[in-house]
N, C-alpha and C positions, 0 to 999 in steps of 0.2 A: 560671672557678675555676681552670684550668690551661691552659697552652699544650699542645695536642695534640703528641704526640711526633713525629708525621709532618710538623709544620710547622716542627720544630726544625731549620732549615737554616743550619749555619754557613757562613761565607763559603768556607772551603776545601773543606768537604765538599759544598756546593752543586755547586761546579764539577765534583768527582769524582762526585757521583751523577748529573749530567747526562751525563757521558761514559759512565759505566758503563749507565745507563738505554739510552743510544743503542746500545751493544753488545750489550745484552741479558743482562748480568751481574747485575743487582739481583735476578733471581728466586732465586739459589743463594748459599749461603754458601761453598761449596767454593772459589769463586775469589777470595775476598776475604781479604786479609792481615790478620788479627786482631791481629797484635802492631803494628799502627799506629792513630793516633788516627782517622784517616779509615776505617780498616778497621773498627774497633770500632764506630764510629758507624753505618756502613753496616749492620753486622750487627745492630745494635740496631734500626734501622729496619725490616729484614727480619723479625726475631723479632716486632716490634711489630705489623707488618702480619698476620702469622700468629697473633696475640693469644697469643704465647708470652711471657707476663708474666716469668716467671723468666728466660728467656733473655735478653730485652730489658733487664732490669734489670742482669744480668751484664755485657752488652756496653757499656751506657752507664757502668757503673762503671768499666770498662776505659778508655773514653774519657776519663773524668774523671782518670785518673792522669796523663794528657797534658796535660789543660787543667782543673785541679782548681777554679778560680774561676769557671768557666762557668755562669751561672745558669740558663740554659735545660735544660742537662744535669741539673744539680742538682734542678731541679724536676721532671724526668722521673725521675730516680732516687728520689726522695721518694715519688712516686706509685706507682712500680712496685714498690719494695720493701714498701710499706704494702700493696699488692694482693696480695702473695705472702706476707704475713703475717711478714716479715722485720724487726720494729721496731726492733732495735739499729741495723741499717743504715739505716733509714729516719730515725731519730732523729738519727743521725750527720750525714746529709746535710742534714736539716732546720735543724740548728744551723748548718751552713756557709751555708744558702740564705739565712737571715734575717739573716746579716751581710753579704751581697751586696744582697739585696732585703729591707728590713725588713718591708714590707707582704705579703710573699708569703702569699697566702690558706692553701694547702694546708699549708704548712710550719707557719703558726701554730696552725691546728687540730690538727696532730699534735703539736706541742710541748706546746699546751695539754691534750691528753688525756694526754700523758706526766706533766704536772705534776699533774693530777688523780689520777692512778694513784699516784703518790708522796707524794700528801698535802700539796701545796704550792698552795692555793687562790688566795692573791695572784698568783702566777706563771701559774697557769691563767687568771686573769681578765685579767691583761695580755695574753696571747696572744689569746684569744678577742675582746678589745676591739679589735685590732688587725686582725681578718679583714675583708677585702673585696677588690674593691668589688662583685663580681658579686652577683646576687640569692640564689643559691643559697649562697654563702659567707656573706653577711650573715644569712641566716636560720639557718644552721648555727651561726655564732658567736654569735648572739644567744640561741639556745634552749640552748647549751652554757653560755654565761655564766649563765643563769638558774639552771641546776643547781649552779654554784658558789655563788650566792646561798643556794640550798636548803640546801647543805652547811654554810653558815655560819649556818643557822637563821633567815635572813631571807626567810621566805616571802612576805611580800607584796612585797618587792623582788623576789622571783623572777617573781611573777606580773606585776608592773609591767614588768620587762624584756621579758617576752614581749609584753606589750601594746603597748609602744612600739615594736615592729618594723613597719616600714612597707615595703611591697614589691608585687609583682604580687598579682593576685586569688588566686592558688593559696596564698599565704602564709595564708589565712584558715583553711583546714583543718588545717594544722600547728600554728598559733597556738592554736585552740580545743582540738584533742586534747591537746597538750603542757601547756597551762594545767590541763587536767582531770587528767592524770596527775600533775603537782606538787601540785595540791589534794588528790587522793587520797593521795598518798605522806605528805603532811602530816597525814593524818587528817581532812581537812575535805571528805568525800565528798559531803556534801549541796550544797556550793558547786560541786562538780566536776560534777554531773550534767548541769546546763545547757550547759556548754562540750562535754562528751562527747557530748550529744544533737546539738549543732550540726554538730560534726565527722562523726558517724554520718549525720546527714541530707544532708550534703554529698557523702558518698561511702558508699553502703551494699552496695558490692562488696568491699571490703577485709576480708579475714578477721582481720587483726591488730587494726584499728580496732574492728570489731564486737566482738571479744574484750574489748578494753580497755573499750568501752562498757558491755558487759553485767557485767563485773567491777565498775565503779564504780557501776553501777544497784544490784547486789546488795549492796556494801558500804555503801549509802546506805539499805539497808532496803526497796529495791524489787525483792524476789527475783522475784515474778511477771512483772514488766515484763523482767526480765533474762532469764527462761526465754523469754518471749514474743520476745525479740529474737534469741536465739539459734536457736530453731525457725523463725522467719521467715526466716532466712538459709539455714539448714542443714537443716531438716527436723526431724521428730519423732525420728528415728533417724540422726543426722548420720554420715558417713562420715569427715569431716575430723576427725582426732584432737584438734585443739584445740578444736573445738566439741563433739566428743563427750564430752571429759574435763569440760569446763567445765559441759555440761549435766549430767553426773552429780553434779558437785560441788553444782550449784544444786539439783537434785530431791532430793539426799540431806540437804538443810537445812544444808550448811556454806557458810561464808563463804570465798570466793576470795581467793587472795593478790592484793595490788595489782600493777599493772603493773610499778612501780618501788618499791623499799624504801630506797633511798639514792641518793646524787648519782651514783654509778658506774652503777647500772643504769638511772637516769633518762637519763644521757648516752648509754648504751648504746642505749636505746629511740629516742632522737633519731636517732642514727647508723643504726640497723637501718631505721627509717621512711624516712628520706631516700634510704639506699642502695638500698632496695627499690623506691622512687618513681623513682629516677633512669632506671633501664632501660639497657640495653646498646647502645642504636642507634649510639651514637659509640665503641663499643668497651668492654671489660669494666673498664679500669683504674680509673674513677672509682667506679662503684658497688661493686666488689670493695674497693677502698680503705676506702670509708665501712664496709662490713660486717666488714671486718677489724678495724676500729677498735672496731667495737661488740664484737666477739668479745674483744678485747684488754681491754675494760673489765669484760666479763661472760663470761669464759671457758666458762661452763656454758650459754650461749645456742645450744641447737641449732637455733633458729630463724635465725640469722644464718650458721650452717654450711649449712643447706639453702638459703638465699638464695645465697650464694657460688656453691654448686653450680649453681643454676639460672643464674647470670650466666655461668659457664663453658661450660654446655651450650649456652646461646644463642650463645656465641662459637665454638661447634665444637670446644672443648677437652675432650671426654668423658672422657678419661683422668684428668685432673686434677680434672673435676667428681665422678667416682665417689669419689675420695679423701675429698672433703668429705661425700658422702652416706654412706659407709662410717663417718665418725667419730660419726654418731648411734648411741648404743647400742641393741644388739638389743632391750633391753627398753624402751626409750622409745617412747612412743605415735607420735612422728614418724617413726620406722622403717618404718612403713607406707609414708607417702609418699616416704621415701628410697628404699625398694626399687622403688617404681613408677618413680622417676626413674633408678634404676641399671639397671632393665630398658631405659628408653628409649634410655640411654647405650650399653648393650651393642649393642642393635640398631644403633645409628648407628655403632659400630665394627665392624659385619659379624659379631658374634658373636651371631646370632639363637638358636641352641640354648640359650645361657646366660641370653639375655634372656628367652626364653619359661620357662625353668626358675625364673628370680627372680620373674617375674610370677605363675606358677602357685603358687609358696609363698604369695604375698599373697592368692591366692583360697582356696588351702587353708585358711590361718588364719581367713579369714571368707567363707565361702560367699555371704553376702549383699553382698559388695562388689562391686557392679555396675560400678564404675568400674575396678577391676583387672580384672574380666573382659572389659571393653570393650578395654582396653588389650592384654591378651593376645590377644583376637581379632584385634586390629589388627597385631600382630606376625606372627601365624599368617597373615594375609591378604597382608600385604606380603611374606612369605616364600613366598607361592604354596601354603600348606599350608591349602587352603580348606575341606577337612572339618573340620579342627580349628578353624579360624575360625568356622565355623557353630556348632559346638558351644559355643564361647566366648561368642558373641554371644546364642545362645539361653538360656545359663545366666545371662548377665547380665539379659536381659530379663525372665527368670522372676522375678527378685527385685524387680521394679518394681510398685508397687500400681497406678500408673496410668501414662498417656503424658504424663510431665513434660516440661518445657521442655527442648528440645535433643535428645530422644530420637530425632528424625526421623533423626539421624546414624547411629544404631545399625541402624535399620531399612535405611537407604541401604549402609551397611557390608555388612551380612548379605546385602542384595541382590546387591552386587557378587559375594561369595563363592559365592552360588548359581548367579550367571550364569556364573561362571567354571567352575562345577562343572557345567554343562549342565543345571541344574535349573531351567529358564526359568518355570514356573508359580509357583515359590517365590519366585523373583527378582522377578518382575513384581508379585506381591502385595506384597512387601517396598517396592518403589519407589513403588507407589501409597499404602501407608501413609505412607511418607515424605511424599509430597506432601499427603497428608490433614492431616498434622501442620504442615507449612510449604509451602504451596502455591506460593510463588513461588521456591523454592529452583533456582538455576539448574543447580547440578551434577546434581541429581536429573531436573530437566527433560530436560536433555542426555542423560543416560544412558539414560533409559527412552525418550526420542524416537529416540535413536540406534540403540538395540537394536532398536526396532519397525521403522525404515527398514531397517536390515541385514537383518531377517527378512521384509521386505515386508508388514509388518502395520500397520494402523491408520495409513496413510501420510499422510491428512490431518490427522490430529490430531497424529501424531509432528511434522509439518512446523511445525505451529502452536507446539508445546512448545519445539521447537528455536529458531523465531524469537523467542520469548519469552526464552529463555535467552541469545540473542546480545544481545537489547536490554539485558538486565541486566548482561550481562559482554561488552561490544563488542570488548574487546582481549585477550579469551582465545582463543589460537590454537586450542585443542582445541575447544571450542564452537563457534567459526567453521568449523573442518573438519567438525564434525557437518551443520552446515547445507549446505556444499558437498557433502558425501556424500549427503544428503538429495536434493538437486537432480540429482546424478548418478543415484541410483537411480530417480528418477523420468523420466529420460531428458532432463532439462533442462540439457544439456551446457555451454552457454555461460554460464549462472548458475552451474553448478558450477565452471566455471574461474575465474569471478570471485572467488567466496567462497574457494575452494582457495587461490588465489594469494594472498588476503590471510592466509589461514590460516598459510601457510608464511612469510610476512613476518613474522607475530607469533611464530611458533616455529619457526624454521628447522633446527634441528638434530633434529627428531623424525622418523624414517624412515617412520611410518605416514602422516603429512600430506604427505611428499613423494610417496610411492608412490601415494596418492589423486590427487594433482595429476597425476602422470603419466598414470594411467588417464584423467582428464578431457582433457588436452591431447591425447591419442591420438584420443580420440572427436570432437575438433573439428577432426582434420586436421593438428595441430601435432606430427607425429610426431617429428621430431628433438628437439624440446624434451621430449617425453614420455620419450624415451630417456635424456635428460640427467638428468630428475627421478628415474627409476627408478634410474639409475646413483649419483645422490646418495644415494637411500634405501639402497641396498646398503652404501655406505661409512660409514652412520650407525649400524651394529650393530644390524640388525633382529633380531626374534626367529628363532631357529633354524625354526620351522615357516614363516615368511614368507620366509626367504632364497631357497629353490628356486622359488617362484612368481616372485619378483622377477627372479632370474636368467634365468628363460624367458621374461619379457617382454622384457628387453634382448636377448634372444638372437633372438627370433621376433616381437615385438611384441604386441598384445593381441590373440587370436584370439576368435572368437565364443564359444568356450567359457570364456574367461577373464572375459567380460563379465558384470557382474551383472544379474540380471533386472530388467527395467525395468517400473515399474509407473506408470499416469497417475492423477493426482487432479485435480479442478477447481481452477483457479487461483483 
C-alpha cells in the first residue's frame, strides 16, 4: 500500500546514511544539520524509527522543500500527516503526489475521502476506482466506492460493488460484514442478517463485529437472538461498555441504532474496521492513518480515538496515546476502557502512583469490575507493593461467580504477590489452583517448580514440572535456568552447567542467570570462569539484596556456607 519510510533511500541520502551509520551518528538528532535536505531526511528517518509520527512528518516536509517533486517523500508525508490527523497538509501533499504517481493508493484514498466529505461523489468514485494494486488497497477502495453508490441511492449497485471484489481469503469476512452494514443502513435488515451471521461465524472474537451483528439481528426483529449473541460473547453482566449498553437497549425493548446511518458513517466503519485489523507490527503509521480518516468522516467516533490510542501505546508512544484516551468524554461509556488504558500508559511512563490512582477510580466506580481490579493488582505487583496487590486481586476474584476461562492468571499473579510477601502456604495454594485451571501452563509450572526446588521441597515432582515447562518453552532462558538450578540443588553439577550455560545464551543480560552459572561452574572446578560469570552478574545491575553476596563470591569464591543445601532424588 505504501513504501515504508525506512526504505526510502534517495541516492544522496543513501551515501550519507551509510557514512553516518558507520560513524555512529544515526542514533541522535543533535549531530544532524536539519537545515539541509540530507539532514532533514535523516532526522525524519530517526523520528520514524522512534515512532514519532509528528516529528517524522515535520522533517520529511522540510526535506520536500528542497526536493518538492520527490514521490517517495510525498507518499511518506501523506501517510504521516494523516496518521497525525493533520488533514490539510495530508490532502495538499496527496494532490501533489497523484500528479507524480496517478495510481498512488493512499493518496487516492485520502483524496476520495476528502471528496466524500465535501459532497462530491463523482470525484470520490474516480479516486476510489483508481486505488491499487495491493490487496489491502483494492479492498479499501472497493468498499469505499460501494458507499459512494449508497450515497447516490444505488443500493443494489453498492452491494454488487462489494460482491465483485476478489482477493485473498480474508476478504470474505470484510465483504460479508460490510454488505450487511450497507443493507441494514438501507433498511433491508432481514437481508443483512445472513451476511452479518457469516461474518460473525468467521470471527467470533471481535467486539465491533459482534456488536454490529447483534444490532442487525435486533433490527430484523430477532431480539432474543441478538441478546443471546451478546451474552454468549460478553456474559450476562458485561463489563465492556459497548456490550453492556447494547444489552441494556435490547433488554429494554428498544431498537438499537444501525452501525451506519449514511455514507460518511459507513465509510468510517470501513476505515475503522480495516485500521483496527491491520495492527502495528510494521509501525503505527498505516493503522493510525486509517483510523484518523475514520475520525475525519465521523468526528464523534470515540471507538476510533480509542483504537488510535491503542496503536500508539503498542508503539510505546504512551504520552501521545493518553491524549487520545483523554479525548473520550468523562460521561461516555468507553471512558472506563480509556481510563484502564491511561493507567497502563502511566505505568509504562514510570508514573506508577498516578497509574494506581486512575485504576482505583475505575474500581471505585464499579466494584464489580474485576478486570480493572486485576489491572490495579498488576500495577501494585510490578511496583513491588505486594500487600496492595493481594488485596486488589482478592477483590477482583470475589466478583467472579465461578472460575471462568483465563482466571488462572489471577491466581498465578496473586500467588507471586504472596510468595514475594513470604506467605508461602497461600502462594502455593494459588499456584496449584492456577494449574488446576490450566494444567500445562509453563509459567506456573516453572514458578511452582522453581520455588519448591529453591526451598528443597518436593524435589522429584518439582524437577518433573520444570522439565515439562522447558519442553513447552525450550527457548525461554528463565525456564531453562530453573531446570539448571534444580540440577544444582540436587548436586548434579555437570547437568546444571549444561542447562545454565544454555539459559545464559538465551538470556545473557540477566544477573540472576549469570550468578547461577557462576555457582555451577565453581562446583565443577571451573573457578576462573565462575569468577567471570559472577563479575558479569555484578555488572548487570542485580538487586541490592543480591549484590553483597555476589561481591563476596568474587572476592572469596564459593565457600561451604554459600552453597545451597543439596538433596538427592531418584533419576
